[in-house]
C-alpha positions as semicolon CSV with decimal commas, in nm:
position;residue;x (nm);y (nm);z (nm)
1;M;7,236;12,678;18,045
2;K;7,591;12,588;18,024
3;N;7,743;12,377;18,340
4;F;8,064;12,564;18,432
5;G;8,075;12,833;18,660
6;F;8,352;13,086;18,792
7;G;8,430;13,021;19,140
8;C;8,566;13,342;19,261
9;M;8,784;13,217;19,566
10;R;9,112;13,267;19,398
11;L;9,125;13,576;19,179
12;P;9,427;13,759;18,997
13;M;9,594;13,916;19,308
14;I;9,827;14,225;19,307
15;G;10,045;14,194;19,596
16;G;9,946;13,801;19,705
17;L;9,659;13,715;19,894
18;E;9,652;13,980;20,122
19;G;9,707;14,231;19,850
20;R;9,440;14,344;19,591
21;V;9,271;14,221;19,305
22;D;9,386;14,318;18,962
23;Q;9,048;14,441;18,860
24;A;9,184;14,501;18,484
25;H;9,288;14,137;18,443
26;F;8,981;14,001;18,645
27;N;8,764;14,240;18,417
28;R;8,911;14,107;18,112
29;M;8,824;13,731;18,242
30;I;8,496;13,823;18,302
31;D;8,457;13,964;17,932
32;R;8,590;13,640;17,802
33;F;8,400;13,388;18,020
34;L;8,046;13,590;17,940
35;A;8,151;13,591;17,540
36;E;8,156;13,227;17,529
37;G;7,808;13,196;17,635
38;F;7,885;13,110;18,052
39;T;7,706;13,299;18,326
40;Y;7,735;13,145;18,677
41;F;7,973;13,325;18,906
42;D;8,025;13,196;19,284
43;T;8,137;13,397;19,594
44;A;8,100;13,434;19,979
45;H;8,206;13,713;20,201
46;G;8,477;13,536;20,333
47;Y;8,693;13,488;20,008
48;L;8,983;13,718;20,019
49;N;8,857;13,895;20,310
50;G;8,570;14,066;20,115
51;K;8,744;14,127;19,809
52;S;8,604;13,899;19,598
53;E;8,264;14,037;19,654
54;T;8,373;14,401;19,574
55;A;8,567;14,287;19,248
56;I;8,243;14,094;19,131
57;R;8,056;14,456;19,176
58;E;8,338;14,649;18,980
59;G;8,374;14,395;18,725
60;L;8,039;14,213;18,650
61;V;7,757;14,404;18,846
62;K;7,860;14,750;18,747
63;R;7,957;14,671;18,385
64;Y;7,690;14,398;18,254
65;P;7,308;14,420;18,284
66;R;7,161;14,201;18,582
67;D;6,987;13,945;18,358
68;A;7,322;13,856;18,150
69;Y;7,455;13,657;18,464
70;L;7,382;13,436;18,754
71;L;7,520;13,510;19,130
72;T;7,564;13,310;19,417
73;D;7,688;13,419;19,765
74;K;7,658;13,234;20,094
75;L;7,563;13,259;20,486
76;T;7,867;13,159;20,657
77;E;7,849;13,059;20,990
78;N;8,121;13,304;21,136
79;Y;7,938;13,593;21,058
80;F;7,637;13,552;21,264
81;R;7,554;13,466;21,622
82;S;7,190;13,485;21,608
83;E;6,888;13,489;21,377
84;A;6,939;13,897;21,438
85;D;7,247;13,908;21,285
86;I;7,139;13,769;20,970
87;R;6,957;14,007;20,769
88;P;7,194;14,290;20,837
89;F;7,511;14,045;20,724
90;F;7,277;13,951;20,400
91;Q;7,195;14,340;20,332
92;Q;7,582;14,397;20,363
93;Q;7,648;14,107;20,092
94;L;7,398;14,260;19,846
95;E;7,570;14,604;19,879
96;A;7,917;14,468;19,887
97;T;7,820;14,302;19,547
98;G;7,598;14,604;19,402
99;V;7,258;14,359;19,354
100;S;6,925;14,362;19,446
101;Y;6,886;13,986;19,495
102;F;7,102;13,676;19,470
103;D;7,023;13,376;19,202
104;Y;7,124;13,134;19,446
105;Y;7,196;13,167;19,825
106;L;7,367;12,868;20,021
107;M;7,392;12,782;20,374
108;H;7,772;12,756;20,373
109;A;8,027;12,488;20,464
110;L;7,755;12,259;20,672
111;T;7,896;12,019;20,919
112;V;7,722;11,878;21,207
113;E;7,838;12,176;21,423
114;H;7,755;12,452;21,149
115;Y;7,426;12,314;21,090
116;Q;7,339;12,294;21,442
117;K;7,435;12,682;21,465
118;F;7,222;12,743;21,164
119;T;6,931;12,555;21,302
120;A;6,943;12,716;21,658
121;A;6,957;13,060;21,474
122;G;6,637;13,000;21,240
123;A;6,871;13,044;20,950
124;F;6,656;12,853;20,693
125;A;6,363;13,024;20,787
126;V;6,529;13,371;20,746
127;A;6,659;13,256;20,396
128;G;6,308;13,141;20,337
129;Q;6,158;13,458;20,430
130;L;6,410;13,651;20,216
131;K;6,310;13,405;19,882
132;A;5,961;13,503;19,942
133;E;6,077;13,874;19,948
134;G;6,241;13,810;19,589
135;K;6,611;13,862;19,738
136;I;6,685;13,496;19,678
137;R;6,595;13,322;19,363
138;H;6,717;12,989;19,482
139;L;6,819;12,845;19,826
140;G;7,087;12,565;19,844
141;I;7,368;12,430;20,073
142;S;7,693;12,374;20,061
143;F;7,813;12,079;20,256
144;H;8,140;11,927;20,390
145;D;8,040;11,648;20,631
146;K;7,940;11,293;20,616
147;P;7,645;11,150;20,399
148;A;7,395;11,054;20,693
149;L;7,417;11,430;20,787
150;L;7,299;11,528;20,432
151;T;7,038;11,302;20,436
152;Q;6,936;11,451;20,797
153;I;6,946;11,788;20,625
154;L;6,753;11,710;20,293
155;T;6,498;11,522;20,503
156;E;6,430;11,847;20,756
157;H;6,457;12,103;20,474
158;P;6,311;12,004;20,145
159;E;6,307;12,360;20,047
160;I;6,654;12,314;19,971
161;E;6,707;12,363;19,570
162;V;7,064;12,267;19,489
163;V;7,333;12,118;19,701
164;Q;7,720;12,225;19,656
165;I;7,982;11,906;19,746
166;Q;8,341;11,879;19,702
167;F;8,348;11,611;19,399
168;N;8,659;11,515;19,199
169;Y;8,825;11,153;19,121
170;A;9,059;11,149;19,399
171;D;8,805;11,217;19,648
172;Y;8,531;10,999;19,496
173;D;8,618;10,711;19,735
174;N;8,801;10,876;19,987
175;P;8,665;10,777;20,336
176;S;8,706;11,101;20,485
177;I;8,521;11,293;20,196
178;E;8,297;11,004;20,079
179;S;8,244;11,228;19,755
180;R;8,023;10,932;19,591
181;A;7,816;10,847;19,865
182;V;7,734;11,235;19,920
183;Y;7,706;11,283;19,553
184;E;7,416;10,953;19,552
185;V;7,240;11,138;19,870
186;C;7,199;11,431;19,647
187;R;7,067;11,206;19,383
188;Q;6,823;11,009;19,610
189;F;6,651;11,326;19,707
190;G;6,662;11,474;19,312
191;K;6,874;11,766;19,426
192;P;7,079;11,935;19,126
193;V;7,439;11,888;19,252
194;I;7,713;12,199;19,223
195;V;8,061;12,079;19,210
196;M;8,336;12,262;19,417
197;E;8,719;12,161;19,411
198;P;8,702;11,950;19,097
199;V;9,065;11,958;19,062
200;K;9,127;11,940;19,431
201;G;9,296;12,320;19,488
202;G;9,549;12,237;19,197
203;G;9,629;11,904;19,344
204;L;9,520;11,739;19,022
205;V;9,714;11,939;18,819
206;N;10,034;11,895;18,980
207;L;10,041;11,502;18,885
208;P;10,346;11,279;18,946
209;D;10,491;11,207;18,627
210;D;10,382;10,854;18,549
211;A;10,011;10,980;18,633
212;R;10,048;11,282;18,381
213;A;10,212;11,043;18,149
214;I;9,881;10,845;18,136
215;L;9,674;11,168;18,063
216;A;9,928;11,276;17,809
217;G;9,896;10,940;17,628
218;L;9,526;11,030;17,547
219;R;9,645;11,292;17,358
220;G;9,338;11,516;17,416
221;G;9,393;11,799;17,684
222;S;9,559;11,919;18,019
223;P;9,517;11,745;18,338
224;A;9,273;11,983;18,468
225;S;9,073;11,948;18,165
226;Y;9,013;11,534;18,261
227;A;8,951;11,662;18,637
228;I;8,693;11,906;18,527
229;R;8,529;11,684;18,247
230;Y;8,505;11,392;18,490
231;A;8,323;11,586;18,753
232;A;8,070;11,731;18,505
233;S;8,015;11,378;18,332
234;F;7,809;11,257;18,603
235;E;7,429;11,276;18,567
236;G;7,271;11,552;18,774
237;I;7,548;11,781;18,794
238;F;7,411;12,128;18,749
239;M;7,752;12,301;18,765
240;V;8,134;12,244;18,785
241;L;8,312;12,565;18,971
242;S;8,660;12,616;18,875
243;G;8,875;12,895;19,082
244;M;9,089;13,057;18,818
245;S;9,337;13,311;18,906
246;T;9,509;13,373;18,546
247;Y;9,368;13,440;18,212
248;E;9,541;13,124;18,078
249;Q;9,362;12,886;18,315
250;L;9,054;13,025;18,191
251;E;9,132;12,999;17,830
252;D;9,227;12,616;17,916
253;N;8,913;12,560;18,087
254;L;8,704;12,728;17,813
255;S;8,863;12,529;17,551
256;F;8,715;12,214;17,678
257;M;8,409;12,322;17,854
258;K;8,246;12,544;17,595
259;D;8,173;12,250;17,382
260;F;8,137;11,993;17,649
261;R;8,176;11,638;17,621
262;P;8,169;11,394;17,879
263;L;8,445;11,151;17,946
264;D;8,415;10,846;17,718
265;E;8,506;10,474;17,828
266;N;8,862;10,501;17,744
267;E;8,900;10,829;17,935
268;F;8,695;10,695;18,260
269;A;8,989;10,389;18,216
270;A;9,275;10,639;18,236
271;I;9,135;10,832;18,519
272;E;9,107;10,486;18,756
273;R;9,473;10,421;18,638
274;V;9,575;10,787;18,780
275;R;9,393;10,733;19,082
276;D;9,566;10,398;19,140
277;I;9,892;10,560;19,110
278;L;9,785;10,841;19,363
279;K;9,647;10,580;19,610
280;R;10,005;10,432;19,571
281;Q;10,236;10,750;19,678
282;D;10,384;10,755;20,000
283;T;10,075;10,698;20,209
284;V;9,921;10,469;20,451
285;P;9,798;10,168;20,290
286;C;9,453;10,153;20,476
287;T;9,169;9,981;20,299
288;A;8,925;10,170;20,502
289;C;8,765;9,807;20,611
290;Q;8,681;9,973;20,974
291;Y;8,786;9,662;21,179
292;C;9,014;9,887;21,360
293;V;8,692;10,129;21,476
294;A;8,478;9,916;21,668
295;G;8,686;9,804;21,923
296;C;8,859;10,158;21,984
297;P;8,803;10,302;22,325
298;K;8,837;10,652;22,213
299;R;8,611;10,613;21,922
300;I;8,883;10,751;21,697
301;R;8,774;10,705;21,322
302;I;9,106;10,592;21,238
303;P;9,052;10,497;20,843
304;D;8,930;10,848;20,803
305;L;9,226;11,020;20,983
306;F;9,422;10,819;20,757
307;A;9,272;10,928;20,445
308;C;9,325;11,285;20,560
309;L;9,699;11,218;20,620
310;N;9,732;11,058;20,281
311;A;9,551;11,339;20,081
312;K;9,779;11,592;20,287
313;K;10,086;11,406;20,174
314;Q;9,963;11,382;19,819
315;Y;9,813;11,720;19,773
316;A;9,898;11,976;20,037
317;D;9,541;12,121;20,038
318;W;9,383;12,277;20,318
319;N;9,075;12,077;20,284
320;S;9,279;11,792;20,428
321;D;9,270;12,000;20,770
322;F;8,892;12,102;20,726
323;Y;8,826;11,706;20,687
324;Y;9,037;11,625;20,995
325;D;8,797;11,845;21,217
326;V;8,500;11,715;21,040
327;S;8,643;11,339;21,121
328;T;8,700;11,411;21,476
329;A;8,390;11,605;21,575
330;G;8,189;11,391;21,824
331;H;8,508;11,186;21,809
332;G;8,847;11,097;21,923
333;K;9,131;11,295;21,824
334;A;9,462;11,112;21,697
335;S;9,610;11,257;21,994
336;D;9,369;11,093;22,183
337;C;9,514;10,750;22,130
338;I;9,609;10,548;22,447
339;G;9,811;10,306;22,261
340;C;9,590;9,974;22,360
341;K;9,673;9,848;22,010
342;Q;9,337;9,684;21,992
343;C;9,288;9,824;21,628
344;E;9,682;9,692;21,543
345;R;9,509;9,333;21,679
346;A;9,246;9,377;21,436
347;C;9,400;9,532;21,138
348;P;9,418;9,268;20,833
349;Q;9,705;9,513;20,704
350;H;9,889;9,477;21,015
351;L;9,967;9,837;21,010
352;P;10,154;9,998;21,315
353;I;9,812;10,190;21,371
354;A;9,962;10,359;21,720
355;E;10,242;10,502;21,559
356;L;10,094;10,621;21,259
357;L;9,832;10,811;21,478
358;K;10,149;10,977;21,611
359;T;10,223;11,102;21,231
360;V;9,861;11,198;21,211
361;T;9,891;11,409;21,537
362;D;10,194;11,599;21,440
363;T;10,027;11,676;21,071
364;F;9,731;11,821;21,239
365;E;9,752;11,881;21,602
366;G;10,107;12,050;21,575
367;G;10,265;11,737;21,789
368;A;10,034;11,706;22,068
369;N;10,102;11,355;22,118
370;A;10,456;11,389;22,019
């Protein structure tokens, strides 16, 4: 199986995100994708407010035999309250997509809070029953939290077969996301990895000029090509997803993934130089040494919040807001800072942390501490 998948969170639209899917355009993309031997499609009920699932029904399921493709859907926490809600929602997804089973079904966007809800509702047990009934072929999770939680989940649920994670060269050592450490937990447990956001929501396409020049000097492809090939070059990567909203994006991705070649040593070195440039952009020069955290009376994960702020400045991506919520779950928010400055006395970089936390507050909490 080829290791490149069609992520259907972003599709060609008529009238913007609140409009309708350009079905003819999407059908053409599906045809081209399958013609090159790629078969994996990924959706969720929340993608495009349900329009992703129905567009897949019209463009893929009604037009191709069931064994011509693999389809993944997800159970998202805001669509159920208790165990009684899960089967009816699952049936709704089957009907929306037009299939009788899903090849992969993921417990979606697990964080500490979401995992507690999935556990309380018996979601893993219900999914196991659906698998036994043949309505799910493979059970997995998509994950948005810290390595320790992933270790707990995979220990408590050995039935999980695949893990979908955010993984790209910008987030590889980002302390708010910890892609590398999360990936290593997957490897430790022997779980195949599905990669989401390999291009960081487009952020690794729209690079600064000096970073773009480094990749152009390789004379081998687009910025997107290096980001996707980077993610696909690691051992244990089962599938790399790309959300494609135009035929041109699809063609670019197919051009380098149809005969996939891992990054070579020179290309990895170039990516390192690009990553260094991105880190030096107008960002907080925090080294994530954690010295500031130990004495914080409000238990604020200061380096993690600075990493969220840096990512927001660099990429303007929605995931920064998501990971801000992850980093503050059970810990202090930036607005909880009381200005004691214990953190500043401990900081080897002599950063004005209290003032910087006000910037974090303004960015992620709407100025609650202004």
